[in-house]
Every structure is written in structure tokens, then in C-alpha cells.
C-alpha positions as CSV (number, residue, x, y, z in Angstrom):
1,M,-3.0,169.9,244.7
2,D,-2.0,171.7,247.9
3,V,-3.2,170.8,251.4
4,S,-5.9,173.5,251.2
5,G,-7.7,171.7,248.5
6,T,-7.0,174.3,245.8
7,R,-6.6,173.0,242.3
8,Q,-3.1,173.2,241.1
9,I,-2.7,174.5,237.5
10,T,0.6,174.0,235.7
11,T,1.4,176.4,232.9
12,T,4.4,174.7,231.4
13,M,4.4,171.2,229.9
14,A,7.1,168.9,228.6
15,E,4.8,167.7,225.8
16,S,4.5,170.7,223.6
17,T,1.7,169.1,221.6
18,S,-0.6,168.7,224.5
19,V,-3.9,170.6,224.4
20,F,-4.7,169.7,228.0
21,K,-3.9,167.1,230.6
22,M,-5.8,165.9,233.7
23,E,-4.1,163.9,236.3
24,N,-6.0,162.0,239.1
25,V,-9.0,164.3,238.9
26,S,-11.7,163.5,241.4
27,V,-14.9,165.4,242.4
28,T,-16.7,164.6,245.6
29,R,-19.9,166.4,246.7
30,G,-21.2,165.4,250.1
31,D,-20.9,161.6,250.3
32,R,-21.1,161.2,246.5
33,D,-18.1,160.6,244.3
34,I,-18.9,162.1,241.0
35,L,-15.4,161.5,239.4
36,R,-12.7,159.2,240.8
37,G,-9.1,159.5,239.7
38,I,-9.5,160.4,236.1
39,D,-6.4,160.7,234.0
40,W,-6.9,162.2,230.5
41,E,-4.6,163.9,228.0
42,V,-5.6,165.3,224.6
43,K,-2.9,166.2,222.1
44,E,-3.0,168.2,218.9
45,G,-4.3,166.1,216.0
46,E,-6.3,163.8,218.2
47,N,-10.1,163.6,218.0
48,W,-11.8,162.1,221.1
49,A,-15.1,160.6,221.9
50,L,-16.1,160.8,225.6
51,I,-18.6,158.0,226.1
52,G,-20.7,157.0,229.1
53,G,-24.2,156.5,230.2
54,N,-26.4,159.1,232.0
55,G,-24.8,160.1,235.3
56,S,-21.4,158.7,234.4
57,G,-19.6,162.0,234.9
58,K,-19.2,163.3,231.3
59,T,-20.7,166.7,232.0
60,S,-18.6,167.1,235.1
61,L,-15.4,166.5,233.1
62,L,-16.4,169.2,230.7
63,K,-17.2,171.7,233.5
64,I,-13.8,171.1,235.0
65,L,-12.1,171.7,231.6
66,M,-14.1,174.9,231.0
67,G,-13.4,176.2,234.6
68,Y,-17.0,175.9,235.8
69,L,-16.3,173.2,238.3
70,T,-13.3,172.8,240.7
71,P,-12.1,169.3,241.3
72,T,-11.7,168.1,244.8
73,T,-8.3,166.5,244.1
74,G,-6.1,166.3,241.0
75,D,-4.1,168.5,238.7
76,I,-5.0,170.1,235.4
77,H,-2.1,171.0,233.1
78,I,-2.4,173.6,230.3
79,P,0.1,175.1,227.9
80,G,1.7,178.2,229.3
81,R,0.8,180.9,226.8
82,E,-1.1,184.2,226.9
83,A,-4.1,182.5,228.4
84,A,-2.1,181.0,231.3
85,I,-4.2,180.5,234.4
86,D,-2.8,180.1,237.9
87,S,-4.4,179.8,241.4
88,D,-3.9,183.6,242.0
89,H,-5.3,185.0,238.7
90,Q,-7.9,182.9,236.9
91,N,-8.2,184.4,233.4
92,W,-10.8,181.8,232.4
93,D,-12.4,184.0,229.7
94,E,-9.1,183.9,227.7
95,W,-8.8,180.2,228.3
96,R,-12.3,179.5,227.1
97,K,-11.6,181.2,223.8
98,R,-9.4,178.3,222.9
99,F,-12.3,175.9,223.3
100,G,-15.3,176.1,221.0
101,F,-18.0,174.8,223.3
102,V,-21.2,173.6,221.5
103,S,-23.8,172.6,224.1
104,S,-27.6,172.9,224.8
105,S,-26.6,175.0,227.8
106,I,-25.3,177.7,225.4
107,A,-28.2,177.4,223.0
108,Q,-30.7,178.0,225.9
109,L,-29.0,181.4,226.7
110,I,-29.3,182.8,223.2
111,E,-32.1,185.4,222.9
112,P,-35.0,184.4,220.5
113,A,-34.5,187.6,218.3
114,E,-30.7,187.1,217.9
115,T,-30.0,186.7,214.2
116,A,-27.9,183.9,212.7
117,I,-25.0,186.3,211.9
118,E,-25.1,187.8,215.4
119,V,-24.8,184.4,216.9
120,I,-21.7,183.8,214.8
121,M,-20.3,187.3,215.6
122,A,-20.6,186.8,219.4
123,G,-18.1,184.0,219.2
124,R,-15.3,186.4,218.4
125,H,-15.6,187.9,221.9
126,A,-16.7,184.8,223.9
127,M,-20.2,186.3,224.3
128,V,-23.5,184.5,224.2
129,N,-25.5,187.4,222.7
130,Y,-23.8,190.1,220.6
131,W,-23.7,193.5,222.1
132,Q,-20.6,195.1,220.6
133,K,-21.0,198.9,220.2
134,D,-17.7,199.9,218.5
135,K,-18.6,200.4,214.8
136,S,-15.1,199.5,213.5
137,I,-15.2,196.3,215.5
138,I,-18.7,195.5,214.2
139,K,-17.6,196.0,210.6
140,T,-14.7,193.5,211.1
141,D,-16.9,191.0,212.9
142,V,-19.6,191.1,210.1
143,A,-17.0,190.4,207.4
144,A,-15.6,187.5,209.4
145,A,-19.0,186.1,210.3
146,K,-20.1,186.2,206.6
147,E,-17.1,184.0,205.7
148,I,-18.0,181.6,208.5
149,L,-21.6,181.4,207.4
150,S,-20.4,180.4,204.0
151,R,-18.1,177.7,205.4
152,I,-20.9,176.1,207.4
153,Q,-23.3,176.5,204.4
154,C,-25.7,178.8,206.2
155,D,-25.5,181.9,204.1
156,H,-29.2,181.8,203.5
157,L,-29.9,182.1,207.3
158,K,-27.9,185.3,207.8
159,N,-30.8,187.4,209.0
160,E,-33.0,184.6,210.4
161,P,-33.9,185.0,214.2
162,W,-32.7,182.2,216.4
163,V,-36.3,181.3,217.4
164,Y,-37.2,180.2,213.9
165,L,-34.2,178.0,213.3
166,S,-34.3,174.2,213.3
167,Q,-32.2,172.2,215.7
168,G,-29.8,171.2,213.0
169,E,-29.4,174.8,211.9
170,R,-28.8,175.9,215.4
171,Q,-26.1,173.3,215.9
172,R,-24.3,174.5,212.8
173,L,-24.5,178.1,213.9
174,L,-23.1,177.2,217.3
175,I,-20.1,175.6,215.6
176,G,-19.8,178.7,213.4
177,R,-19.8,180.7,216.6
178,A,-16.9,178.6,217.9
179,L,-15.0,179.0,214.6
180,M,-15.1,182.8,215.0
181,S,-12.7,182.6,217.9
182,Q,-9.2,183.6,216.7
183,Q,-7.7,181.4,219.5
184,L,-9.7,178.3,218.8
185,E,-7.8,175.1,219.4
186,T,-10.3,172.4,220.4
187,L,-13.9,172.0,219.4
188,I,-16.0,170.5,222.2
189,L,-19.4,169.0,221.2
190,D,-21.7,168.1,224.1
191,E,-24.2,165.5,222.7
192,P,-24.5,167.5,219.5
193,C,-27.0,165.2,217.9
194,A,-29.6,165.3,220.6
195,G,-33.0,166.3,219.2
196,L,-32.0,165.6,215.6
197,D,-34.0,163.1,213.5
198,P,-32.0,160.3,211.8
199,M,-31.5,162.2,208.5
200,A,-30.6,165.4,210.1
201,R,-28.2,163.6,212.4
202,E,-26.3,162.0,209.5
203,K,-26.1,165.3,207.6
204,F,-24.7,167.0,210.8
205,L,-22.2,164.2,211.4
206,H,-20.9,164.4,207.8
207,F,-20.6,168.2,208.3
208,I,-18.4,167.7,211.4
209,Q,-16.4,165.0,209.7
210,D,-15.7,167.4,206.8
211,L,-14.4,170.0,209.3
212,A,-12.2,167.4,211.0
213,E,-10.8,166.2,207.6
214,K,-9.9,169.8,206.8
215,R,-8.1,170.2,210.1
216,T,-10.3,173.2,211.0
217,F,-9.3,172.7,214.6
218,K,-6.3,171.1,216.4
219,S,-8.4,168.6,218.3
220,L,-12.0,167.5,218.8
221,V,-13.9,166.2,221.9
222,M,-17.3,164.8,221.2
223,V,-19.5,163.7,224.2
224,T,-22.0,161.0,223.4
225,H,-23.6,157.9,224.6
226,H,-24.5,156.7,221.0
227,V,-21.6,154.8,219.3
228,E,-23.5,155.4,216.0
229,E,-22.4,159.0,216.2
230,I,-18.7,158.2,216.2
231,F,-17.3,158.9,212.7
232,P,-14.0,157.6,211.2
233,E,-12.0,160.8,212.1
234,I,-12.4,160.1,215.8
235,T,-9.1,158.7,216.8
236,H,-9.4,158.1,220.6
237,A,-12.0,157.4,223.2
238,L,-12.5,157.9,226.9
239,V,-15.1,155.5,228.3
240,I,-16.4,156.2,231.8
241,K,-18.9,154.7,234.2
242,D,-19.9,156.0,237.6
243,G,-17.0,158.5,237.6
244,L,-14.4,155.9,236.9
245,T,-12.3,155.2,233.7
246,V,-13.4,152.1,231.9
247,A,-11.1,152.6,228.9
248,N,-8.8,155.4,227.7
249,G,-6.8,155.6,224.5
250,P,-6.8,154.9,220.8
251,K,-10.3,153.8,219.7
252,K,-9.2,150.5,218.3
253,E,-8.2,149.6,221.9
254,T,-10.9,151.3,223.8
255,L,-14.1,150.8,221.7
256,T,-14.8,147.2,222.4
257,S,-17.7,145.0,223.3
258,Q,-16.2,144.5,226.7
259,S,-15.7,148.2,227.5
260,L,-19.1,149.2,226.3
261,S,-20.8,146.4,228.2
262,R,-19.1,147.7,231.4
263,A,-20.0,151.3,230.6
264,F,-23.7,150.6,229.9
265,G,-24.3,147.7,232.2
266,G,-25.3,145.0,229.8
267,D,-24.2,142.3,227.4
268,L,-23.5,144.4,224.3
269,K,-21.8,143.5,221.0
270,L,-20.0,146.2,219.2
271,R,-20.2,146.0,215.4
272,S,-18.2,148.2,213.0
273,R,-18.3,148.8,209.2
274,E,-16.4,151.3,207.2
275,G,-15.4,153.3,210.3
276,R,-18.9,153.5,211.8
277,Y,-20.2,151.6,214.8
278,R,-23.4,150.1,216.1
279,I,-24.4,148.1,219.1
280,A,-26.1,144.7,218.8
281,F,-28.0,143.5,221.9
282,E,-28.2,139.8,222.8
283,E,-31.8,139.6,221.7
284,E,-30.9,141.0,218.3
285,E,-28.1,138.5,217.9
286,L,-30.4,135.7,218.7
287,N,-33.0,136.9,216.2
288,L,-30.4,137.3,213.4
289,N,-29.1,133.8,214.1
290,S,-32.6,132.3,213.9
291,V,-33.3,134.0,210.6
292,V,-30.0,132.5,209.2
């Protein structure tokens, strides 16, 4: 960071396997500190859960990563390839093609009449709604999109308008849209299970787990405040509260009763079974003990 307050972007990294690295990132707006001194590095092969309560700073971290928010202080390091970004020439569109971003903010921008296959095709060009005019490009995009529809088990939705799709179907298509990018490295899921009923949530999580097992992407970042959504293929966790890091690293070290109690402001007991988690509250523990 230079004295002018401009974000410093480094385009060469000693660790060749890094996907991105944030160092001492802070965001201040007025007299409010949104993020304070966040250090976070994601490497190839790592799948992360970003956990925190409402207002903890999760969304701000994503906005910084995607280039929609400039940190007040701190450095962001990215690999120096064709999508290199520096302070003089910010080629953010190319950078974003490497991140498959699945978020309600994207879903809200999709036109009601957009068909499922058009939603997928738009991902090839980092569009929200598909408007490609070149017939030769359209032919290529259609072929690729059909393959993606098959991979995400949505062939039957090919010509269905967005407005008639369920929440679970929309989430799958948004992931398919991300998979269309030829430069995809990291899949970012911003509270992907919001609005899903329990059965739909489990089906969706198994779907994501299957993609992770098949190494469909180099790394995954899933934002959530529900530990029940963390599946076995998640390897690391960043836990934050009020813009500060509570825990950062391998999930066995970071997902603990102590860290989650700090993050959510209560006496919580973390329970795990077969790679899945749940939270037990003090009252629940007392009730269980009384039954025994």
C-alpha cells in the first residue's frame, strides 16, 4: 500500500500454488471498521469455509476479492498471468473469469425470460444475460452449455425460463454458468443454501461435494453461517467476527467450540459425525443430559 492509499497488487508470487493471498487487509468507512487486518491465503487443492455471523465482514471480503471494493489498507497478491492486474490497468473482467461467483446478487440480475441454457452460455463471456450475436460463437457456446447441463443434471431444464425455476435449480445453473468459464480456478459460493428447504439443501450439498471430489475446480470458497453446510471436502476455514479474524487454517484447528462461540457470541458446543457438523446449544445439552 503506498502513501496515497491505493491498493498495491503484486503479480508475481513465490508460492506458485497460491490462488490468492490477502495481507493485513482493512476496510474503514467513516468511523466504522468493517475489516481489520485480515490475512488470508487460499492455495490450489484447498476448499475453504468462510464463517461468521451477520455483519461480520464476509461479504466485504468477497467484494475485495472480486474487485468491487477497494481496501483502505493492505495488499492483495495474485498470480502474474494473462489476467494480471496492476494499479495502472485494472483488467478486472479477465480476473473475474477465474472465479466462478455464485450469489443471490447475480441471480437477481438474470432476466425472467432467460432460458436455462442461456444462463449457462453467459458464463463463457462473464456476462449476466446472454447477448452474443456472432453465430459461430453461439454454436460453440451451445455445444459447451449442453455438456455442462448434463454434468449438473439439468438437461431437462434446457429451454425453461429463469422465472419458472426453483431455488435449487437456479443454484445449480449458476454453478453451471461458472463452469462455462475456460479460465475457472476457484468456485465461490456465497451462502448457496439460503432459501432451500432441508431436503433440497442436502441434495445441493451432495452435488457440490461431488464436484469437489472430482476436482472440477482448483479451490472452493463457501460462505456460510451454518456449520451444518460444511461437508467433508472442506479442508480449511476462516472464522471472523466484527471484521477480525477469530481462526484461520485447517478445519481441524479452526472449527472448534471455542472459535464458534467467539464468532457467534454464545456458549456453543460443536459436534461432528462422519465429516459433518452441528451446533449444540447449552439448553440442548441440558435437555439431553436430563433424558439420559
